[in-house]
C-alpha positions in Angstrom: 0.1 36.1 -1.9 3.2 34.1 -1.3 2.9 30.4 -0.8 5.0 28.5 1.7 5.4 24.8 2.3 3.3 23.8 5.3 4.1 20.0 5.3 5.7 17.4 3.2 4.5 13.8 2.9 5.8 10.7 1.1 2.4 9.4 0.2 -0.2 11.2 -2.0 -3.1 9.8 -0.1 -1.8 11.1 3.3 -1.2 14.5 1.7 -4.7 14.6 0.3 -6.2 13.7 3.7 -4.1 16.4 5.5 -5.2 19.0 2.8 -8.8 18.0 3.3 -8.4 18.3 7.1 -6.9 21.7 6.8 -9.5 22.9 4.4 -12.3 21.7 6.7 -10.8 24.0 9.3 -10.9 27.0 7.0 -7.3 27.0 5.8 -7.0 26.9 2.0 -4.1 24.8 0.8 -3.0 23.0 -2.4 -1.2 19.7 -2.9 1.8 19.9 -5.3 3.6 17.2 -7.3 0.4 15.1 -7.3 0.5 14.4 -11.1 4.2 13.6 -11.2 4.0 11.2 -8.3 0.9 9.4 -9.4 2.3 8.8 -12.9 5.5 7.3 -11.4 5.0 6.1 -7.8 8.7 5.8 -7.2 8.8 9.6 -7.4 6.6 10.0 -4.3 9.6 9.2 -2.0 12.1 11.0 -4.2 10.2 14.3 -4.6 7.8 14.2 -1.7 4.3 15.6 -1.9 4.1 19.2 -0.5 1.1 21.0 1.0 1.4 24.7 0.1 -0.6 27.4 1.7 -0.6 31.1 2.5 2.2 32.5 4.7 -0.4 34.1 6.9 -2.0 30.7 7.7 1.4 28.9 8.2 1.4 28.8 12.0 -2.3 27.8 12.3 -1.9 25.0 9.7 1.2 23.6 11.4 -0.5 23.7 14.8 -3.6 21.9 13.4 -1.4 19.2 11.8 0.6 18.7 15.0 -2.6 18.4 17.0 -4.0 15.8 14.6 -0.8 13.8 14.7 -1.0 13.7 18.5 -4.5 12.2 18.3 -6.5 15.2 19.6 -9.2 14.8 16.8 -9.4 11.0 17.1 -12.8 9.4 17.9 -13.8 6.1 19.4 -16.5 5.5 16.7 -16.8 2.0 15.4 -15.7 -1.3 16.7 -12.1 -2.6 16.7 -11.4 -5.1 13.9 -9.9 -8.2 15.2 -7.8 -10.3 12.9 -8.8 -13.9 12.6 -6.1 -16.4 13.8 -6.4 -18.2 10.5 -6.0 -15.2 8.2 -2.2 -15.3 8.0 -2.1 -19.1 7.6 -4.7 -19.0 4.8 -2.8 -16.2 3.0 0.5 -18.1 3.3 -1.1 -21.3 2.0 -2.9 -19.5 -0.8 0.3 -17.9 -1.9 2.1 -21.2 -1.7 -0.6 -22.9 -3.7 -0.5 -20.2 -6.4 3.2 -20.4 -6.7 3.2 -24.1 -6.8 0.4 -24.4 -9.3 1.4 -21.5 -11.5 5.1 -22.2 -11.5 5.0 -24.8 -14.3 2.9 -22.6 -16.6 5.7 -20.4 -17.8 9.2 -21.4 -18.7 11.6 -18.6 -19.5 9.5 -16.6 -21.8 6.2 -14.8 -21.6 4.5 -17.4 -23.8 2.6 -20.1 -21.9 3.8 -23.7 -22.4 1.6 -26.3 -23.7 0.9 -28.6 -20.8 0.5 -32.3 -21.3 -1.6 -34.6 -19.1 1.3 -35.5 -16.9 1.9 -31.8 -16.2 -1.7 -31.3 -15.2 -1.5 -34.3 -12.9 1.5 -32.8 -11.2 -0.2 -29.4 -10.8 -3.2 -31.2 -9.3 -1.0 -33.1 -6.9 0.8 -30.0 -5.8 -2.5 -28.1 -5.3 -3.8 -31.0 -3.3 -0.7 -31.0 -1.1 -1.0 -27.2 -0.6 -4.7 -27.6 0.4 -3.8 -30.4 2.8 -1.0 -28.2 4.2 -3.5 -25.3 4.7 -6.0 -27.7 6.4 -3.4 -29.0 8.8 -2.2 -25.5 9.7 -5.6 -24.0 10.3 -7.2 -26.9 12.2 -4.1 -28.2 13.9 -2.8 -31.7 14.3 -5.5 -32.5 16.9 -8.1 -33.1 14.1 -6.0 -36.0 12.7 -6.2 -38.0 16.0 
């Protein structure tokens, strides 16, 4: 039996989902380059992950994947997840706080510096300013009035 390339993906998880989808419809396939690309993730885009199958199932497999991409098998199960308006602001503030507080802990090497009391006071002031910044962004300036 000769194997042919049915589809090529740049993500191993997408390839595994497509292979499981095809096998659930009775088309046996295999995912190649899985081990090489999971050891070095940069190789996923370079090599691509291929789904290989029998030449006799080629047309049926390509047709099923095309129908799946068009949304024919999509369902309306579940509720849509709405993003909170404060999620992005909180993430930005948390990142700013971590960068500000952790920025003084390392200085040019991988060894942590010994921080003196004045350093800890500075880290505390920066963290307080970051939390105040987050508070103002999430609640708006109307809460100050």
